[in-house]
N, C-alpha and C positions, 0 to 999 in steps of 0.2 A: 234589805232584798235586791236592791238594784244591782250593789255592788258585789253581793254574792255571786250573782249571774254572769257580772262582766269577767270575773276572774274564773269562773267555770268556762267562759266563751275563748279564752287566752288560751287557758292550759290545752282545751281540745284542738285549737288550732296548732299548740307545738308539738302535739303528740302526732297531729297527722303529717308535719314537716317531719319527724324525725324517722316517720314510718316510710316516708316517701325516700328522704336519703338513705336509708338502710336498702330499699328494694333498688334504687340505682348504684348500688356498690356491686352487684352480682356482676361474679366474674364472666368472662367470655375465653374457653381455653382453645388452643390450637389441636385441633384433632389429625393433620396429615390431608395428604391427597395423593393423586394416582400419578405417577410418572407419566409425562407428555410420551404420547407413539409419534416417532418422526417420520415422514414419509416424503417423497420426492417424484415428481413429474417422469422421470426419467429414470431408467436403472443400468448399473453397470460401466456405462461412457458419460461424460459431460461434453459434448461435440463444442468445440471451441476453434472458430474460423474466421478470419480476416474480412472475408468475404459477408459472412454473416452477424457480423459484429455488431450491429443493431438489434438482432434478434433477441427474444426472452429463451433464453436455453435451459434453465433450469428453475422450478418453482419447488421450494419445500414448504411442507405444511407439518402441523402437530396438533394433536390433541390438545383440548382445557384439562388442566389438570385438577380442576375441581375440587381447591382447597375446601377442608371441611372444619367449622368450629362448633364449639357448644351449641353454638344459636342456629346453626346450620349453615349453608354454603356461602363462604365468604364474599362479601360485596366489595375488597378491596383490589384495586388495580392489581394485576399480576404482571411481570416483567418478564421479559424470556433473551436470552444469551444464544445466539447463535452463532457457532464456532467452528471452524475450517481447519484442520491442520494435514498434515503429511503422515500417510503410514509410520507408525511405530515413534513418532513423538508425544502420541497419547494426550496430544490439547496441550502440553507444558512449553510449546515454541513462545518464546515471545513476542514471534512475528507473524503468529497464527492469525488469521482472519475472525473478530470477535465482534457482532455487531448488537446492537442491544435494539429490542423491540417491545413494543408495549402501547395497546393491548393487542395487537393482531395476532391472529394464527396461522401466519405466513409471510413467506419473505420469496420476492424474484427476482432473478440475476439477469442481466442484458449481458450477452457475449462480452461485448466491449468493457464493461463495470468487472465482470468477473476475473476475466483475462490481466486486465490491469492490477488488482488488487493479488491475482496468483504469482504474476513476474516482478510486481514493483514492491509491494508488501513483503511478501513471504520468498520473494529473490528465487523461484523456481526458472530452470534454464528453458528458454522457449525452443520447440522441436525436440521437447524431448517428453516421451510419457512419464507420467508420474501417478503415483495414487496419494490420492487423500481421503480423507474422512470427516463426516460432519455429523454434530450431534447438537442439541438443544437443553439448554437447562431453564428451567421454570423458578422464579422465586417471587414472593410479597415483599414489594417495597424493598429488594435486594437483601432481604435478612439470610443471614448463610443457613439458618436454623430451619429456612422454609425450603431450600434448594430441592428442587426432584429434578434428576437427569435422565434425557432419553435413551433409547438403542442409537446403536451409531450406525451410519450409512458409511459404504464406501462406495469412491469411483475412481474412474481413470480420466487422467485430463493431458493434455498437450497443447500446452500455452503456444501462442502464437506471436510473432513480432512484427510489430506496427511498422508500415514503409520507413524507412530510415529518413531522417529530415535533410539529410544532404547523400545526395546518390555516392556511391563510393565509386572509386578508380574502375572500368571493366577490365582493366589489365592486371588485378588483384596486387598490384604495385604502387608505393609512393617513395617521393625523396623530398628530401631537403636542402635546400639553396639560400644562399642569402649571406650578407657581409659579416652575419654571426658566427658563419660556420668556418671550418677552416679551409674548403673550398672558394669561398668568397661567394662573388655573383659567376663564377664560371660554370658553364652549362654545355656539356654535360657535368653532373657531380660525381665525385670518387666514390665508388661503391668498393666494399658494403659499406664501409662507413658512414655514407649518408643515405643508407636505404633504411627505408621503415620494414620492421618486421611485422607481416598480416599476423594477428592474433585470432580474429575471425572474420568475415565478410565484411565487417563494421566498425572493427577495433582495430588501429595501427599503432606500432610504439616504437621509439627509437630513444636509447639513451646514447649521447654525445656531447663533446666539449662545446661551450658557448662563449663567445663574446660578447661581454656586458655591453649596453648602451647600442647596441646595433640590431638589426633586421633579420628576418627570413621569410621563406615562403614554403607553401607544401607545392610542389608538381608530380601530376600523375604520369610522365613519360620521362624519362632522363634524356637529356640532348634537347628537349621540344618546349619551346617559349609558348605555345598555344592555346593552354588553357593552364590553369594554376587554381590553388584553394588560397582563399584569403580572405582579409577582415574588412569591415568596413568601421573605421574609426568615427565617422560621423555619428551613425544610428548605431550602432553597438561597440564602443570602444574597448578592446581587451586591454588586460594586464600583461604585463612583460613579465611578471613573477608567479602570475597565476594561471592566465589563459583567458580565454571566452569563445564568442559565435565565431563562426567561421563561415564561407561558403564558397558555390562555383564561381570562378570569375569574379570576385570582387575585387575592389580597386587598389586596395589598401595591403601594405607589407605588414606585417605581424611584428609588434614589436618585440626586442629581445629583452631576457632578463637585464636587470643592473648592473648585476656584479658577474665579470666572469668565472666561472666554472662548469660543472660536468649536471648535466641536466637531464630527467628524463621526460619526453614529451609524448602524451595520449592523444591520439585522435580518433576521437568517436561519431563516424557518421551517422550513428543510429540519432542521438541527440545533438548532432549538429554542433559538439562543443569540444576544444580542445584542453590540456590541461598542462601545464609545465610545472616540474616539481625538481627542486634542488637535490643531488645527491651527496 
């Protein structure tokens, strides 16, 4: 009798475990959600200004997509992708601003941060009005099948240029002098062959023959040795074949390229860097 009772006990436990396993296999199906609604703290224009670069200029907010499953609302983390692109690119530009956010329902932009992203990442021209578009895409753990795209907001922006690293010549002119040039260290230098072309207020360029293994300087006034743009070989040694950092009235001559030839020299006062490119 005892043996029979033991057998019945183990059979009962087995049935209970089997039933429990069957219950745990209940499937939880994805039923969708609601596309997030995107809003912003400003409309029409996002003001950008060097004077207000520490200010929060825009705050983007969006609604929860409320993802639904057969068992109810999802308890999983929702991730968001906030995208900023130019009008007409339709968020296909590989250089667009794309910021991943989780689980917050908003993103604020400080003036300087947004301006830097627009100019450095998206390469928008400073001082010019541009039209940008913004959207947010929600998903669960980045799964494409759960992606829900918001409405698109449109704004005008005019990115600003930060102060140049090196103040450009007030004359709007720049000249090349030195033993690497045809005119040597003679000052004034021959023009127009050793005068830079002003591309913008902060960018100058010249294409000129240079003698290998020699040196040169940039001067703002032809025939005047009072001021110069030069390098510092101790703290920021440049490359004669590539360029480097320069400054106003620094002490050292620029090293020229190692091989004689024709070279393009780009002097960027915005970044405080110059580049040498063999032609």
